[in-house]
N, C-alpha and C positions, 0 to 999 in steps of 0.2 A: 335433761330434754324438755321437761314440762316447767311451766312457769307457775310459780306462787308468788303470794305477795311477801313471803318472808324475806327474800333478797331485797326487796324495795325497802322493807322495813329496816333491815340491817344496813343497807347502803345509806339510808338515811340517818341512822343513829350513828353511823361511822363517820358522818362528814367532818366533825370535829375532833372527835376522840375515837380512834379505831381499837376496838376490843380485840381479844385473842381471836375469837370465832370470825370477826369481821376481817381481821388480817388475812386469815385462812382462805375467806371468800375472795377477797381482793387478789390474793396471791393466785387462786385458781383462775381468775380471770386474766392475770397478766402473765401465767406461765405460757411457755412457748409454742403451743401447736404451731409448728413451723407451718403448719397447715393452713388452714383456712385462708388461709391458713397460712402456710407460708405465704399466704396470699398477698405479697406485697404489691408495690405500685407496678401496674402496667398502664398507668395513666398516660393521658396525652401531655404533651408539653404546654404548660400554662404559663409560660413566660415568667417563671419563679413566683407565680402567685400560689397559695395553697390550693391543693387539688385533691381529687378523689384518689383514695388509697385503695388498693385491692387486698390489703391485709392489714394486720395490726402492726406490722413491723417497719414498714417503710412510709410512714405518714407523709413525708415531705419531699419524696423524690419524684423525679420526672423522668418518662420514656415515652418513646412512641407507643400509640395503639399497636397492640401485639401483633396484628397481622395485616390490617388494612392501611396503615401508614397515614392515618388522619388522627386529629386530636379527639381524644375520647372525653369531649365535653359534655355536660348535661345539656339536653336540647331545650331546657326551661326558657333560655334566650340565647342569642348569639354571644353575648357577653358573659353569661353566667359560669361561674366556677364552682366546683364542688369543693367544699373546704374540709378539712380535719382540724379539730380543735387541738390546740397545744397539750391540753391535759391529756387527751386520747394519745397523742403521739409520745409524750413522755412515758405513759403508762405501758404502752405496747411495742414500742420500737425495739427490736433486737437485731443484732447482726447474726450471720450464720454461725460463726465461731462460737458465740455465746449460747446459741440453741444447740449446736452440736455437742457442747461440753455438758449440757444438762440432759442430753438424750442417752437413755441406756443402750441404744443401737449405734452410737456414733462410730463404732468400729466398721460399720459397713457404709459409711458415708463415702461415696466413690465419685471420682471426676468423670465427667462425659466429654471427650475431646472432640473438638471440630476437625473436619478433613483437612482444612486449611491451616491448622495450627492453633493454639490456644484450647479454650474449653467452653462448652455451652454453659456449664455450671456443674453443681454436684447434686447427687441423688442418693437415696437409701436404695441399695442395690439388693433385691430379693435373692438373686442367685448366690451372692456372697454369704448367706446364711448356710449354705451347703445342707439344706434340709430336704431330703427326697419328697417329702409330703407336699412341698410348695408345687413341684412339678406336676402333680395330679390335680391341683386346685382348679376349679372353673375360672376363667379370666375375671369374671366379675367379682369373685371373692378375693382375687389377688388385689383388686382395687381397695376393698376394704382393709386388707392386710397392710399394703403399703401406707394408708392413711393412719392406721394405728401405730406402726413402727415410727413415722415421721412425727407422730404427736405424743409418743410415749414420754410422759413426764413423771410417772409413778403417782400421780394425783388424779388427773382427769382420765388419763389412759395409762394402764398399768402393764407391766410385762405379762401378767396372768391373762390380759385381754388379747395380747399378740399370740400367746400360746394357744387360746381357744380357737383363734381363726386359722392358725397354721394346722391344728388338728381338726378342721372343719369337717372331715368325713365322719369323725366320732362324735364330735361336740355338737353339731347341728341337729341331730335327732333329739338331743336332750333339752333343746329349747333354751340354751344358755343366752345370757345377755351380752351385749358388746357395745361400747361407745362408738360412735362414728361422727366425724366432724367434716361436713361438706365444704367445699371451696367457696361456693356462693349460694345466693337465694334468688329465686325467680318469681315474680308476682305479675299478674294482670290486674286490671283496674277494678273489676268486680271484687275480688279478694284482696286487692292492695289498698282501697280506700278504708276498709274495716281495719287493716294492719296500721296504716298511718294514723287513723282515729285512735287506736289503742296506744301508740306511741305517744300521741299528743295528750292522751289522758294520763299516762304514766308521768309525763313531765309535770302536769298539773298536780298530781298526787305528791311527786318529790318536792315541789315546790310548797305545797300546803303543809308538809311534814318539816319544812324549814331546811330542805337539803338542797343541793345543787342540781336543778332540773337538766342541765345540760349533760349529766352522766347518762342520760336516756339516748342512746344512739346506736344505730347499727354499727357493728364492729367487723363485719364481712360485707364484701360487695353485694349490694342489693339492686336488681334490674327490674324496673317495673314498666311493662309495656301496656299503653292504653289501647286496648283492641276490643273490648267487650261491649262498648257503648253505641256503635254504629247501628242503626236499624234500616230495613229496607222500606223506607217510606216512598221513595220514588224509584220505580224500576221501568225497565224498557224505555230508557231515554238516554241520549247522548250526554245530558246533563246530570245524570244521576248521582255521580261521585260527588260533585260540588254541592249539589242540592242536599243529599243526605248529610254530608260533612257540616253544612250550615245549621241544618236541624240538629244535628248531634251537639254543636257548640251551644245552640240556644237552650236545649234541654239540660246540658250538663256542665254548663260554665262554672256554676258553682263547684262542683266535684272537681273539674279540672283545675280551677284556681286552688283548691285545697290541696291537690296533688302537687301542683307547681310549687307552692308554699312549702310543702314537705321536702321537696328536692332541694330547696335552698336551706330550710331549717335543720334538716338532719344530715350529718355526714355519711358518705359512703353510699348515697342513694342516687341512682340514675333513673330518670323518668323519660321513657321514649313516648313522644306526643302521639295524639290521635292521628289516623290516616297513614301510619307507617307501615303496618302489616300486623299479623297475628303472631302473638308472643312466641308460640313454638317454632314458627318459621323463621323468625327473626333470631331465634336462639340457635337454630340449626345453621343458618345461613351466614350468621354473623358473631354472635356472642359466645358460642362454644369454642373453647380453646383447645380441648383434647388433651393437651399438656401444657401446664403453667410453667413459665420460667420466670420466677420471682426473685429479684436480687441474687440471681446465680443459684437458686434452689429450684430443682425440677420435681414435678409431681403431677399425677393425673388430675385432669379437671373432673369435677363432681359437683352436683347441684340437687337441691331440693326446691321444689316449687308448690305454691299453693293452688295450682291448677293440676288436677290428676293427670293430664295429658303431657305433664313435663317429661314423661317417658320417652317422649319422641325423639329426645337427644340421644337415647340408648342406641339408636341406629348409626350414630356417628362414634360409637365406642366411648361415649362419656356416660358415666354412671349417674342417672338422675331419675327421681321419682317424685310423685306428689306427696305431700304431707298436709296434715291440718295446720291451721294458722298457729296454734300452740307451739308445735315443733318448729314451724318455719320462723317464728319471732324468737324462739330460743336459739336457733341457729343464727340469725341476724346478729344476736348479742354475744356470739362467740362460744356458745355452750355446745358440748357434746350431746348428740342425740343418742338416747338409750334405745337399742333395738335388739330384738331377737335375732340372733344369727340364722339367716334363712336357709332352707333348703334350696336347691337349685335343679331345676327341670331341665335336663338336655334334650333339646329338640333338633333333630337331624333333618336337614333338608338334602334331598338328592334330585338329579335330574334337572329339567328345564321346563318352564312354562310353555304351554301350547301356544300356537298362534292365536292371536284375538283375546287371549286371557290377560287380565289386568292385575296389577298389585291390589287393587281393592278386592277382586275376587279371591286372591290368596289370603288377604288378612281377615276376611270374613270366614273363611275355611279354618284358618288357624284359630280364630276366636272360638269358633264351635268346638274344635278339638280339645283346646286347653280349658274351656269351661266343663267339658265332660270329664277331663282327666282331674281337675281340681287342683288350682295352683294359687289359691288365696294365701297371701302372706309370703310366697316364694318368689325367687328369682327364676325366669326362664332365660336360658342361654342357647343361642341358635349356632349349630356348628354343621360340618359336613361339606361335601363338594358343591352342594346346590346353593349354599351361601355366595359362593364365588361367582354364581350365575346370576344374581339379582343386584340391581343397581342400589346405590346408597339411598336414593329416594324411596326405593321400594322397601328397603330395610326399615327407614324412617316411618313409612306407613305402617308397617307390622308393629313396631316399637310403639307408635302412637296410641294403638289400642290396647296396650296392656291393661288398663283399668276395665275394658269391656271383657277380657278373658280372665281377669281377676288377679293377676301377678302384680307384684311390686315393681317389677322390671321386666323388659323383654330386650335383652342385651344381644349386641353384634360386637364382637372384639374388632379392633382395628386391622385392616389389611390394606392391600394396594388399591382396592376400589375406594377405600375411605381417603387415602392420600390424594387420589385423583379429584375427589369431590372437594376436598380442601383447596386444591389449586383452582378448580372451576369456580369456587365461590370467592376467590380473590385473596386467599391466604398467600403470604409470600413464600417463595421458593425456599428461603433460609428456614423460615418457620416450619414448613412442612418436613424439611430435613432433619431439623431438631426433634420433631416429634416422632419421626421414624426411627431415628438413632436411639432415642430414649426408651421407646416401647421395646425395641429389639434388644437393648441391653438388659432391660428389666423383665424379659420373658412375657411381655404383653402384646405382641405382635403376631399375627396369624399368617402363614403362607399356605393357602389352599392348595397349591400346586406341588407341595412337598408332604411327605408322610408326617402324620400328626402324633405328637405325644399324647399318649391315652390319657385322658382327663375322667374323673369320677364325678358322677351326678347322683342326686338324690333318687331320680327316677329318669325314664328315658321315653321319649316319643320319636317317631319318624314320619315324614311325608315326602313322597315322591311329587315333585312339582308338576310332573306331566298328568297327575290325577286331578289337578285343580281345574274346575270347570266354571263358566260364568255364573254368577249368583247375585242375589240381594239379600237383605236381612230385614225382618219386620213380621207383622206390622207394629209392634210395641217394644221388641228388645233387640239390641245389637247382635245377640248371639243365636237368634232364631233365624238361621240361614235357610234360604230358599234356592235350590238350583234353578236357574232361569227356565230350563225346559219343564220345570213343574210348577211354575208361578200361577198359571191359570187355574190349575186344580187346587193349589193350596189357598188360592184367594176364595174359591167358592166354599171350600171347607171352613175357611174363617167366617164367612157370612152365616154358615149353618150352625157353627159351633156356639155354645153357651158363652156368655161374655167372660173373658179371660185374656191371657196373653196372646192367644191365637183364636179369638172368637169374639163375635159382635152380635150374635144372637138375632139376626135379621129373619123374620118369618118368610117362608118359601114365596108366599103370595106377593111379598113386598120386594123381592130381591131384583125384579125386572122394572122397578119403577123409574120413570123419567121425569126430571124436574125441568120443564121449559121455562125460560125467563128471557128477558130482553137486556143484553150487554151494550149499553151505549147506543141503543137503536138497532143492534144486530141481533137476530135470533140466536139463542143459545141454549144449551141443555147440559144437565148433569144426571149421572147414574151412580150407583154404588161402584166405588173404584175409580171414579173420574178423578184425574190429577188436577189439582188446583195450585199447588206450589211445586215448582221444579227449581231446585237451587244447587248451583255448583258453589260449594262453601266448605269451610273447615279446613285447618292446617293438615288433617289427616290425608288429604288429597291435593290441595292447593299448591303444596310444596314439590310435588311430583310432576315434572315437566312432561313425561310420558302420557299420563292420563288427561292432562289439561290439554295438550296439544291434540290427544286422541279425541276429546270432546269436540274441538274446533274442526277436525276432519270429519267427524260425523255431521256437524253442521254445514260444513262444505258440501258434503255429498248430498244431503238433503236439499240445499238451496238449488244445486244443479239439477236434481230431479223434480223440482217444482213443489216440495213439501213445505208446509208452514205451520208453526205451532199455533194453537188457537189462542186468540187474543186474551180471553179470560183467565188463562193460566198465568200465574204470577212467576215469571221467570227472572233469575238473578244470577250474577257472577260476582263472587266477592273473593279476590285473590288474596293470599297470605303475605304478599310482598310486592313491591313495585316491580321486581324482577320478572314477574309472570306477564305483567302488561307489555314489558319491553320484548320478551320473546314471542308473544302472540302478535304484536305489531310487526316484528321483524319477519315473521313467517307469513305475514299477509292474511292470516286466518281470523283475527279478530272481527273483520266485517261480516264473515259469516255467522259468527255467533250473534252478532248485533242484529242481523237479518232475522234471526230466530227469537229475538227477544232477550238473549242472554248478554245485556250490556253490563259493563262493570259498575256496580252500585257503591263500592266502597272497599277499603282495605282493613278487615278485622272479621271478628266473629260475628256471623249474622243470623242466618237461618238455624244454624247448628245450635246456638246458644238459646234460641227462641225468639230472636230479634227479627222475625219475619215481616213485621210491619202488618198493617190491616190489609185483608182482602177487599176487593171492590164490594161496595154495598150490596150490588145486585146478586154477586156471587154468594156473599154470607147470607143474605135473605134465602137464596134458593137453597142453600144447605140447611139453615135452620129450620125453615117452614116445612120442609119436605123430609127432614130427618135423614139426610143422606150421608153415608160413611164416605166421605171425601178423603182423597189421599195426597200426601206430600211425597215427593221423591227427592231426596238430598244425597250429596256426597260427604255426609258428616259421620260422626262417630256415635251419636246418641239419638235415640228415637223414642224415648220413654212417652208414655201417655200425658198429653197436655204440655209437652215441652216446645215442640215445634210451632204449633198453632193451635188455639183451642177449638177451632172448627175442623182440623184434620184428624179424625180419629185413627186413620191408617197412615203411619209413617214408615217409609222403607229407606234403607241406607243402600246406595249404590254407587258405582264409580261414576266420575263426571261423563264419560261417553254414554253410560246407561242412563243418566239423568236426562241428557238431550234426547235420547231415543224414547223415553217414556213420556217426555213432553210432547214429542211429534206424534206418538200414539194416542196421548190424551187420556190414557186409562191404564191401571195395572191389571185389568181383567183382559189379559191378551196373551196368546201363546206365540212367542216371537219366532218360534220354529216352523209354525204352520200357517198363521194368520198375517195378512198384510198390515203394515203399519198405517198406510194410507194409498190414495191413488194419485199417481204422478201426473205431471203437466201433459203427459202424451196419452193419459186415459188409462194406463196400465198400472196394476198393482205394484206397490213398492214393499219389499220384504226387508226385515232386519239385516239380513245378509248383504243387501244392496247398499246400505249405508255404513256398514261397520268396516273400519280400516284394518289392514293387516298389521301385524307386529312390525314388519319391515318398513312399511309406509311411515309408521310412527317414529321408528328409530332414525330414519333418514330426516326427518323434519326436526327432531330434537338435536342431531348432529349439526345441523346447519343453522339453527336458530337460537340455541342456548350458549351464550358465550361469557367469558369471565369478566369482561369489561362492564357487563350488565349488572353484575353484583357489586363490583367496585363503585360505580356511579350511584347506584341505589343507596348504598350503605354510607357513602360520603355524605350524600344529602340528608340522611336520616338524623344526623346530629345537628342540623340546622333548623330543625322544627319547621313550622308553617307560619304563614302570616297570622292566622286566628289564635294559634297558641302563643306566639311571640308577643302579641298585643295584650295578653291577659295581664292584669296589674296585680300583684300580691304583696302583702305586707312582709317587712323583713324581720319581724319580731320572732324570737324562739319559742314563745308560748302562743298557742292558737287562741285567737279571740272567738270563742263560740257565739253564734247567733241564736238565740232562743226561738226565733221566728223561722229559721231555717228548716226546710223539708227534706233537705239533702244531708247536711252535716249537723249532727246533733250530739251535744255532750251527753254521753252515755252515764248510766248510774253507778258503774262498777266500783269506782273509788270514793265516791261520796261518804263522808262519815267515817272515813277508814281511820283506824288507830294503829297504834304500834304493837298491840297485842292480837294476834290471830285468833280466830275462834276454833274450837274443836270440831271433830265430826259430829254429824247428826244422822240419826237413823230414819227410817220411814215407818210411819205408824198410821194406821187406818186411812190409807190413801184411797182415792177413787180412781178408777180407770177412766182416762180422759178419751183414750182412743183404743179400739180393738182392731188389729190389722192382720192380714194374711201375709203371704210371701212377697218378697221383691218389692218392698216400700223403698223407693229410691230418695235421695236428697232433693230432687225436683218435686216429690210429693210432699216432703217435709218443708222445704223452703225453696218455692218456685223462684225462677230468675226471670221469667217472662212477663207478660203484660199484667197489669193489675185490673181485675175484673170490676166493672161498675158498680156491683152491688156488694163488694167485699168490706170488710172493716177497715182495710187500708185505704180503700177509695173514700169511705165516709171521713176519715181522718183528714185525708188531703182536701176534700171539698169544704170541710170545717175550717181549714186553714187557708182557704182562698185559691186553691189550685183548680184550674179548669180541667175537664176530663181529658182534653186533647194534650195536656201537659202531664199527664199521669207518669209518663215514662214506664220504666220497667221495675220490678222488684230488684233485680240485679243492680240497677243503677242507684238505687236507694239504700244501699247496705251500709251507708254511713249515718243512717237515722234509726235508731233502735225503736223508736215508736211505731214507725212504719213496718220495720221487719218482725216485730213481735205480732203485729195484726196479720202480717203475711204468712206466718208460720202454720202449716197445716192447711194452706188456702188454695192448693191445687184443685181445680174444678174437677179433676178425675179421681179424686179421692174416694176409696172404697172402705167404709168403716163399719165393722160388723155390728156395732151398736145401732146402726141404722137399717139392719136388715137387708143389705144389698143396695141401698140407695147410693147413687154417685153424686157426692156433693161435698164441699168443703165444711161439713157440719158434723155435730156429734150430740149425743144425748146427755143433757145435764141430769144425772141420776137422780139426786135428791128431789127435784121438782118434775122430772119426767119431760121437761121441754126440750125440743130440738132447736139448737142454737148454732151460729157460727162458732168455730173451735176457740177463737179468740175471747168471744163473749162468755162461753161456758167456762173457759180457764180463770177469767177474771171473777166469776162468781165464786169459783172454788178458793181463789187466793183471798177474795175479800172476807170469806168465811173462815180463813186461816187453816184450810184443810189442803194437804198434799195431794199430788196425783202421779199416776204412773201410765205409761204405754205398754200394752201388749202387741206382740208382733209374731211373724213367722220367720222364714229363712231370709238371708241375705237383706237384713234390715241396714238401711243407709247406704246402698250401693249407689254408684253414679259419681257425680262430681265431688270433689274434696271440697265442701262447702261448710265453712265455719258456723254460718247462721242456721244450719240445720240442727246444730247443738246449742247455739246461743239462744235461738228462738224458743225452744222447748224449755231451757232453763229460766227465760223470763216469763214464761206461761206458768211456771210453778211445777214443772215436771220433775220428779226426784229420782226416778228409776225407768229404764226400758228393760222389760223381760222379753227376749226374743229367742228363736231357734239358733240363729247365727247373725253375726255383724260383719259388715264390711270394714276392713282394717282401719283406713283413715277416720270414718266416721265414729267408730268405736273408741279411738284415741281422743276425738274431739269431744265426745261425750264425757269422758273421764276428765278433760280439761276443764269442762263446764260445771263439774260437780254433779254430774248425773251418772248414777250407778248402772253400767251395762251388765245385765245377768242374762245367763244362757240356761234355758231348759236342759235337762238331762237328755242324753240320746234317746230317740224314740218317743220323747214326750213334747207336747205343746199345749197351748190353751185348750185346743178341742179335745185332746186325749184325756187331759186332766179334768174335764167337764166345767172349764171357766167359761163364764159368760160376758164377764166384764162388768156385771153389776155388783160384784163383790166389793169389799174394802181389804185392802192389803197391808199387811206389816211385815217389813223385811228385817230379819234379826242380824243386824249388822254389828260387829264388835264396837264397843264405845271408845276403846283405846286404839288409836291409829296404828300403834306399833304391833297390833295383834292381827292386822290385815294383811294377808299374804296373797301374791299372785295366784289366780286359779283355785282359790279355796272355795269350799262349799258353804252355802248359807240357807237358812230356812225361810220360806215365805208362808205366811199363814193368812187365810182369809176369815172374815166374820161369819162365813158359812160353815166353819169347821174343817175346811179342807187345809192341808199342809203339803208342801212339795219342796224339793231341794234343787237350788240352782247353783250354777258356777259363776263366781264373781270375775268378770273379764277385766281384771287389773292384770294386764300380761307381763308387765316389768315391774321391777322393785320401786322405781321411781314413779310409777302411776300411783301407789299407795300413799306416800306423803302428800301428794297433790290434793287428794280427797279431803285432807284436814283443812284445807283453805277454802272450803266449799263456796263461801258467799262471794269471793272475788278471785277467781282462778284466771282472770284476763290478763294479769300482769305476766305476759308470756315474753320470755326472752331472757331472763336472768336465772336459769335453771340452777338448782343448788347442786 
C-alpha cells in the first residue's frame, strides 16, 4: 500500500542482475491480479497504433469505448495516442486461461451467457462457493470479496485474506487487515500535478541510479480531470465562461503543459482538459463502468481517487473512496492497498420526501445523523424501501458527502434506478444488459420491490424521508445543520456566542451596524449576515438535474414577480458538465438565471474549492473597514473557515434553489416562514412560498428537458479537447526538463543525494512545539488551497521571483512547487494557535526567542538550529480534503510528530507516508488535561528497531518539565510500520513492497 524507496533501489539494482529478492518483487508485480485489474483494454480503436490499456494484460488490443461508442483517446490533442511500452506489455500481458490456472478459486470461474447466444465473458461466481455467510454480507463487502477472490495468487492476495472477508461478521470487529486492488485511479489537477511531479521525480532517480527510467509508469488506468483551476474572475456576464477560461490558461499554462507532457510521457494516463466539467460528475456520467468486461473477464468497477469526494461514484453502485497520494500512487503502480476490513453501518431509508424538500436537505440531515453516530473508518450502506424512492442523482448527492459525515463510503447497491440512469447518460443497451445480468448472477443486484435477504451490519440507523425538512448547514462546518425555520434565531445566537464553530462574538451594541458605501455610483449597504457571495457550484449538487432546474424555476418565479438580486452580490453558476447547460437551455430557464446574475462562469470547481475570485473593491472595503460578518451561500460540500473567501466569515451550504432564494433576500438574517423576501413589482410583499417550486413542477421540467442525447454529444466532444488545450506545445522527452526559474513546477528535494542504502528510523528528541491547536483542524487550515495572502511568506517568495500580485493564483494551483507549498503550510488566515493566546493569524511563537513569526519563518529557525518540532492538536485533526500537501508541507517544515485526540483517516495515512508519527492521546486526555502549554520540549520514546514497532502500540512521551504521558502510535496496519523506516524519502509512492 505504501511506497518506500526500497523498491526503487531494488528495481534499480536488478536492472542487469536480478537477485532472488528482486525476482520475488518482480514476480509480485507480474502476478496476475486479473483485477485491476483484470483491467484489460477497453480502449478506443487507434488504427492499430499502440494505445491506452485498461489493465496489465491486454496492452496492445483494441476495442470500442465501453459504452459511448467513441474512441477513448487522450484529449491531449486530436492525434495523440496513449502508448504502452513493449516492456510493460511483455511483463504483464496474460490471457484468462493462464490467470485462471494460477488462481486458487478457478473452480468458480463461470460463464455468463448472452440471451441471444454466446457469452458476455467469465466471472468468479460468489454463489458457487456455497457459503451461507456470503448471503448475509453487505453488498459493499461483497465487492471487496470478489476482488480478493479474483486476485488471489497466494502472494499479494492469499486464501486467508478471502476467508477474512467471508467471515466479515466475526473478523471485522477484530480490525484485521486485507489487501484490496482497485480497478482504476482518479485524479483532479490540484492533486494530479503533485502526483505527476512525483512520477517525474522517480524517473530522474531511476536514471541517476543507472536504471531504466521507463519502468516508472502507471500500471492501471489513471484518469486526471483538470477541474480545480478555474476561478470566478468574471461573473454576471454572458462572456464569463470564455473570459474565465482565457484567464485560467494564462495563469496555468505551465501547469497544463506539464500535465499534457505527462499524458504523453506516461502510459495508461488520460488527461481530460480544462473546461470539460467537474471530476466527480464526469466520473458519474461517463467514466464509471459499474462492471468491467475486460478480455472476457467480468468484475465490478472500483476506484480510488485523490479527491475525498471520489465517494460520489458510490451512488452508482461503484465502490470508490478518497485516499492520500501515497495510496493512490501505489495503486497506480499495481500494488494492493492494505486496509483494515471496515465495519458497515446499515442506514435504512423509508417513506418519501415531502413536497418541496430537496436532496440537499436530505444529505445535510444524513450528514448530521452519521456524524453523531460516528462512522469514521467505516462503510455506510443504504437500504430499505425508501432507497427505491430517490433518484440516482439524489443518491450521488448523499454519497458525495461521505467525507463530511466521516465514512469511507456511502454506498448504494445497483438496482433498476441505476440501470435507468446508465441508459439516460448514454451507456448502450447491450452494456446495461451485461451489467444487470452479471450483478444478478453474482448476487450484487437489489430488487426493492421484492422481499430482501436479511443482511448483517455492524450497527444500524434509520430515517423516514418524510421527516426531512428544508435546511442549510453552517456557518463554519458541513455537519452543523440548521432547519430553515430556525435560521434567524440560530444566526443571532452565532452573533452572540464566543468565537468558535457557532460563534462570532459580536458585541450587542454592534450587531445592528450598517455599513453604507457606493457600488459603482449606486447606494449600497451591508450588515452582519449580508450575503456577498451566492454560488451554485460543486459536483455535490450540479450533477443533480432536480435541484439545478429547481434553482432555475425559483429564478423564473422571482423574475415574474419583479424581484432582483442586488448587484453587489457576487453570483455565479458553475455546472459540473456541459450536460447541465444543454438541459437549462432546452427548458428555456437559463435566461431567468442570467437575469438574476447567475450566468455560467465555467465548468469546474469554483467557489466550493475556494476559487471564488475577488469581491468588488468597494464591497471588500466595506467588510474590512466595518468588521462586518459577511456571508456566502453556496451549493457546495465544504464551508470551513477561510476556504470560500477570506472576507466571508459565515459560509452556509444550501441547495441551489436556496442559494437563489438567499441571494434574492440579500441576507441570512431572515425567517423565510414569516418575513418577506422583498417587495414585488406590484408593491406587495413576496414571500418564500411565492417563489418556491413544487416537487411536481420540478419533475415535469426534468422529464421534458434531460435527454440521453445530451450526455452522448457532451462526452463525444470531451475527447476532442478545446482550442487552447490543443495549441499547447509540449516536449516529447520521457524525462522532464525542470526549469529552475519556474514558480509552478519545481524539482522537489525528495530524491536528491539518494543512495542504494536506506536510512533507519529516527526518534524524536527535545522537540519544540511548533503549533498548539484545538479541535477540528482541517487540511484547509494546514495547507490552504485558496488565494495567497499578500503578506504571506509565499507571496514574498513570488514577488522575489518576479511574479505580480495579480498573477499569484492560488495555493492549489501551485502544488507542483515545493518552495511555495512549504511556505503555504499553516498559512490559513483563520488559524487559531493556542501559543498566541487566541489570536487568529497564520503565525506562531518561536519559543526560544519569544518572537511571534509566520509559521514558515519559525519552522526555518528551528530547522537551521537542528531542532525537531511537533504539533499538538485536539479531535478530528486533518479532517476535510484528502490533501497530500497537508502532510508534505509539515514534513518540509521539520515536523516529526503530531499528537492529537483523533485523526481523519486519509490524513493520518498521509502523515505516516511522509514520515511524521501520528500519536493519539489516551481516552479522556488531551494537552489541556495533561497541563501541556506547548512551551515544553518533547521526547518520544520510539523503538530504534523498525521490527519492534507494531500497529497501535503505546509509547511514552516525556517533557523537559518532568511530565510523562502515554500515547498510542497510529500505525494502523502492518505495512505502515516499515514505511516509517524510510523516513527521509517516503515520496516514492507506487511501488509498495
